[in-house]
C-alpha positions, 0 to 999 in steps of 0.5 A, spaced: 814 428 938 817 434 934 815 440 939 817 446 935 816 453 938 814 456 932 815 456 924 813 461 919 810 456 913 806 455 907 805 461 901 802 461 895 801 466 890 796 466 884 798 471 878 793 471 873 795 472 866 789 473 863 783 478 863 779 474 868 773 474 862 777 468 859 777 465 866 769 465 866 770 463 857 773 457 858 773 455 865 766 456 867 768 461 873 771 467 874 773 466 881 778 460 877 784 464 880 781 465 888 779 457 888 786 455 885 789 460 891 785 455 896 787 449 894 795 450 894 793 452 900 789 446 902 795 442 899 800 445 904 795 444 910 798 438 913 804 442 917 799 444 922 798 452 922 794 455 926 793 462 922 791 463 915 791 470 911 789 472 904 790 478 899 787 480 893 789 486 888 785 488 882 788 491 876 786 497 872 781 499 877 778 506 875 779 512 880 776 512 887 775 505 886 778 499 892 783 496 889 787 491 894 784 487 901 786 482 906 782 478 911 785 474 916 784 469 920 786 465 927 781 461 929 781 453 929 780 451 921 781 458 920 783 456 912 776 453 911 772 459 915 776 464 911 774 461 905 767 459 907 765 465 909 767 469 903 763 465 898 758 465 902 758 473 902 759 472 895 753 468 894 749 472 898 751 478 893 748 475 887 742 474 891 742 480 892 743 483 885 750 487 887 754 482 882 752 478 876 756 471 877 755 470 869 759 477 868 766 478 869 766 485 870 760 485 875 764 481 879 771 485 878 768 491 881 764 489 886 768 482 890 773 484 893 776 478 891 775 477 884 782 480 882 788 478 878 793 478 884 791 472 890 796 471 895 795 466 902 799 465 908 798 459 912 801 461 919 804 455 925 806 458 931 805 456 938 809 462 942 808 469 941 802 473 939 796 468 937 791 472 934 789 475 928 793 480 927 799 476 927 797 473 922 800 475 914 799 479 909 802 485 913 798 491 909 802 498 908 795 502 906 797 509 901 792 514 897 798 511 892 797 505 889 804 505 888 805 506 895 800 502 897 804 494 900 802 488 902 807 483 904 807 476 907 812 470 907 816 466 911 822 468 914 826 470 921 831 474 921 837 474 925 838 481 926 831 483 928 833 487 932 839 491 928 834 492 923 829 495 927 833 500 930 835 502 923 827 504 922 828 508 928 834 512 926 831 514 919 827 517 925 820 511 923 816 509 927 814 502 928 809 500 931 810 492 932 816 489 935 817 483 930 821 481 924 815 481 919 814 489 921 821 490 919 821 487 912 814 491 910 817 498 913 823 496 910 821 495 903 815 501 904 820 505 906 824 504 899 818 504 895 816 510 898 822 514 896 821 511 889 815 513 888 817 520 891 823 521 886 819 518 880 814 523 882 818 529 882 822 527 875 814 526 873 813 533 876 818 537 873 817 534 866 811 537 866 808 531 867 800 532 866 798 530 875 791 525 872 797 521 867 801 521 874 799 515 877 800 510 870 806 513 869 809 512 876 806 504 875 810 503 868 817 506 871 816 503 878 823 498 878 821 493 883 827 489 883 832 494 885 827 496 891 826 490 894 834 488 893 835 495 896 831 493 902 834 485 903 842 488 903 842 488 911 836 482 912 840 476 916 835 470 916 832 465 911 826 467 908 822 467 902 817 473 901 812 475 897 810 482 896 803 485 892 803 493 890 797 496 891 798 498 882 798 490 882 806 489 881 808 483 885 814 480 887 817 472 891 824 473 893 828 467 896 833 468 901 841 468 898 843 461 901 836 457 899 835 456 906 827 457 905 824 453 900 820 457 894 817 454 888 813 457 881 810 454 876 809 458 868 803 457 864 799 460 860 794 462 864 797 462 870 804 464 874 803 460 880 808 461 887 808 456 893 813 453 899 812 446 896 812 443 889 807 438 889 801 443 890 803 446 884 804 440 880 797 437 884 793 443 883 794 445 876 796 438 873 802 439 871 809 435 872 815 435 876 819 438 871 814 444 870 815 447 877 822 449 879 825 452 885 827 459 886 834 461 885 837 462 892 839 470 893 833 472 887 827 475 886 822 474 881 818 480 879 811 481 875 809 487 873 802 489 873 802 488 864 804 482 865 812 482 863 815 478 869 823 477 870 827 473 875 833 478 877 839 477 882 839 482 889 845 478 892 851 476 890 852 467 890 852 463 897 853 457 899 847 453 898 844 451 906 837 449 904 834 447 911 833 439 912 827 440 916 823 441 910 826 434 908 826 430 915 819 433 916 815 440 914 815 438 906 809 433 903 813 427 903 808 425 897 814 430 892 818 425 888 824 426 891 822 428 899 820 421 898 826 418 896 830 421 901 826 420 908 826 413 904 834 413 905 834 416 912 829 410 915 834 405 910 840 409 913 838 406 921 839 399 918 845 398 922 843 401 928 837 398 929 839 391 927 844 392 933 839 394 938 835 389 937 840 384 938 839 381 931 832 377 933 829 379 928 823 374 931 823 378 937 821 384 934 816 389 932 816 395 928 812 401 927 813 408 927 810 415 930 807 420 928 805 419 922 810 424 919 814 419 919 811 414 915 815 414 909 822 413 913 819 407 916 817 404 909 824 405 907 827 403 914 823 396 913 825 395 906 832 396 908 830 392 914 829 386 909 834 387 905 839 386 910 835 380 912 835 377 905 843 378 905 843 374 912 838 368 910 842 367 903 849 367 907 846 362 911 843 357 907 850 357 903 853 355 909 848 350 911 849 347 904 855 347 902 855 343 910 850 339 909 846 341 914 840 344 910 833 342 912 827 344 912 826 346 918 832 350 918 829 354 912 823 354 916 827 358 922 830 363 916 825 364 912 818 364 916 820 366 923 825 371 923 822 375 917 821 384 920 815 384 922 811 391 921 805 393 925 801 399 926 801 400 933 800 407 934 793 411 931 793 418 932 786 422 932 786 426 927 781 431 930 786 433 935 791 437 933 796 438 938 801 440 934 799 447 935 796 447 941 800 452 946 805 449 952 800 449 957 797 443 958 800 441 951 801 433 955 795 433 958 792 433 950 798 429 948 797 423 951 789 423 949 791 424 942 794 417 940 791 411 940 794 403 940 793 396 937 793 391 943 795 384 943 800 385 937 806 386 941 808 380 945 812 381 952 819 378 950 819 382 944 822 390 942 818 394 939 822 399 934 818 406 933 820 410 927 821 418 929 823 424 924 826 428 930 827 428 937 828 436 940 826 436 947 824 429 949 817 432 954 813 429 949 817 422 949 817 421 956 811 424 958 806 422 953 809 417 947 813 412 952 808 411 956 803 410 951 807 404 947 809 401 954 802 399 953 803 394 949 807 391 955 814 390 950 820 388 953 824 394 951 822 399 946 826 402 941 825 410 939 829 411 932 829 419 929 831 420 923 834 426 925 840 427 929 841 429 935 838 437 934 844 441 939 844 448 937 838 452 936 836 454 929 833 462 927 832 461 920 826 456 919 824 452 926 823 458 931 827 453 936 832 458 940 832 456 948 838 451 949 836 449 955 830 446 952 833 440 947 834 433 950 841 433 946 844 440 951 840 437 957 844 430 957 851 434 955 850 439 961 848 431 965 854 429 964 859 433 965 855 435 971 856 428 973 863 428 973 864 435 976 866 439 970 861 445 972 868 450 971 868 448 963 861 450 964 863 457 966 869 458 962 864 456 955 860 462 958 865 467 959 867 465 952 861 466 949 859 473 953 866 475 949 864 473 942 858 477 943 863 484 943 866 482 937 862 484 930 858 479 928 862 477 922 868 475 926 864 471 931 864 463 931 860 457 936 863 456 943 857 452 945 861 447 941 865 446 947 860 443 951 859 437 946 867 435 945 868 431 951 863 425 949 861 420 943 854 420 940 852 414 943 855 417 950 849 423 949 844 417 946 845 414 952 844 419 956 837 421 953 835 413 953 836 415 961 833 421 960 826 420 957 825 413 961 818 414 964 820 412 971 813 407 971 814 404 965 817 397 966 821 396 960 828 398 957 828 404 953 833 405 948 835 412 943 837 412 937 838 418 933 840 418 925 848 420 923 850 426 920 854 423 914 848 419 913 843 425 913 847 428 908 847 421 904 840 420 903 839 427 902 840 430 894 845 435 894 847 440 900 843 439 906 844 445 911 845 441 918 847 448 922 842 444 928 846 438 928 853 441 927 853 447 930 856 450 923 851 456 921 850 458 914 849 467 916 853 471 921 847 471 926 847 465 926 853 464 931 851 471 934 844 468 936 847 460 939 852 464 944 847 469 945 841 463 947 848 459 951 849 465 956 841 466 957 841 459 958 846 460 963 843 466 966 836 462 967 834 468 961 828 464 957 825 466 950 828 468 943 835 469 943 834 474 936 828 478 938 827 485 938 827 488 946 819 491 946 
């Protein structure tokens, strides 16, 4: 039911620390690094990606020989397709004698992905461009390896239009109107500048031209180049880049909005968006996998030396909470505990919604990503019920009323009952479907268990988050209603999503949020159109200020209502007209979210408190666009 518009996600990078012959001798294959890259990407493939790209850079290639390679695929099952094609090509070349699988030097010389630096990206997107050209990595070629650049990452820049204008003002001619191309060209510009400065210095020192590439490569300061490039960026990002000479960098935004993890062993330096894939693929302990420090860039030189360098002053740490709630794999030990805690914290609201009648309630979850939180909810309900039963037994004992019948009623007939109600057909990948036709697809993606829910039961279904409510109304609630309960209670482990996001989840159209729609409906029913008009003017005034001075004027939409009032209106709005049961929607509280998550927790989509100035510009622009009837991103490039 979490119907986001776009989310760039899933990076993987493998930097081999030994010559290729070492991996053949120890692991029996020169393609050990390539295989590890595939596994890292596959272990992050639970996020619903529709596009994939991989890249490779080879170290110390002879002059005239290619040294950097890239493949991209936007088709369904692109990850499997792209690796299957590459292995098919490898085997074909071996059969034809174009390479010798037993000779690492033959593989490096002849096979595109027989290199030491390997990177991969998984893309999820249901808006904007939807073809191979939209997939990372992006590549900027030159006949100088130290000016050739390949970049991929998970990022949204709130000020992409301003960054693009900087390129234009320099005299550059950016080709694509995206923040991806902007980041590539900005780093590329500073790389060109550094290369040119080094070339001129070495030339003036009389260095022979044939020595130039090696000297420039050794003196190139990639951390400084990347740090200078990032000074004007406003957004959330984790970005990986490879220079043609084999230098490599991985960086994370100063507020840690986007996640990135690193593992260092004697064989490899590896990076991934999530911690668990690194643990699984390389059989590492959790303590060995470190999160990149926010505002830092890890650089690995072609000679294998690496450093961790700050490129920004310390900022308030605000990691995206949706990584905890939804996007990251639930088998991460910390995220597993946090998701269970989120489910358990809903217990008081759930007990109230079912009126404490455990004998007339069935608990389940939908979609599959809510399963871990469901276990937490059931643990919490059982604990609540045990305490309730204990109190009742002690009271009955004190009053001399303790009977076998009472014990049976308390213990056997009033215990929280969990059932698997909805079964998702994993062959139908509706999560990545385009907007058109999505509801029709979703209506067929779930099968239900019949004969478990009785007509006098309340069916409680746990969800990870509710954004627009469209899928709830048009599909999910109708599917659940086939079980004929007296009441359906939908519980969201996330609080009400009231404000747009522009850092991690690209959900920037304010008018599509069911919480916003509910607040607007309540205002209009109360005859407060003048308030909506006033907030519009306030937002327009904010947009005339410098970005650093803006505040969130959209908060005024919600000030008149309690969370329960908005939840009640959401319940009314998502209830299909053709089902014969009541619908009650429950949302996590912000306080309980923070109590469930270990450490800082970015919550701007719930609270409207953005971590960067660009967020405030975006939210005010989003309201203006909604009021004016303009769709699309409120912070995208004007094409």
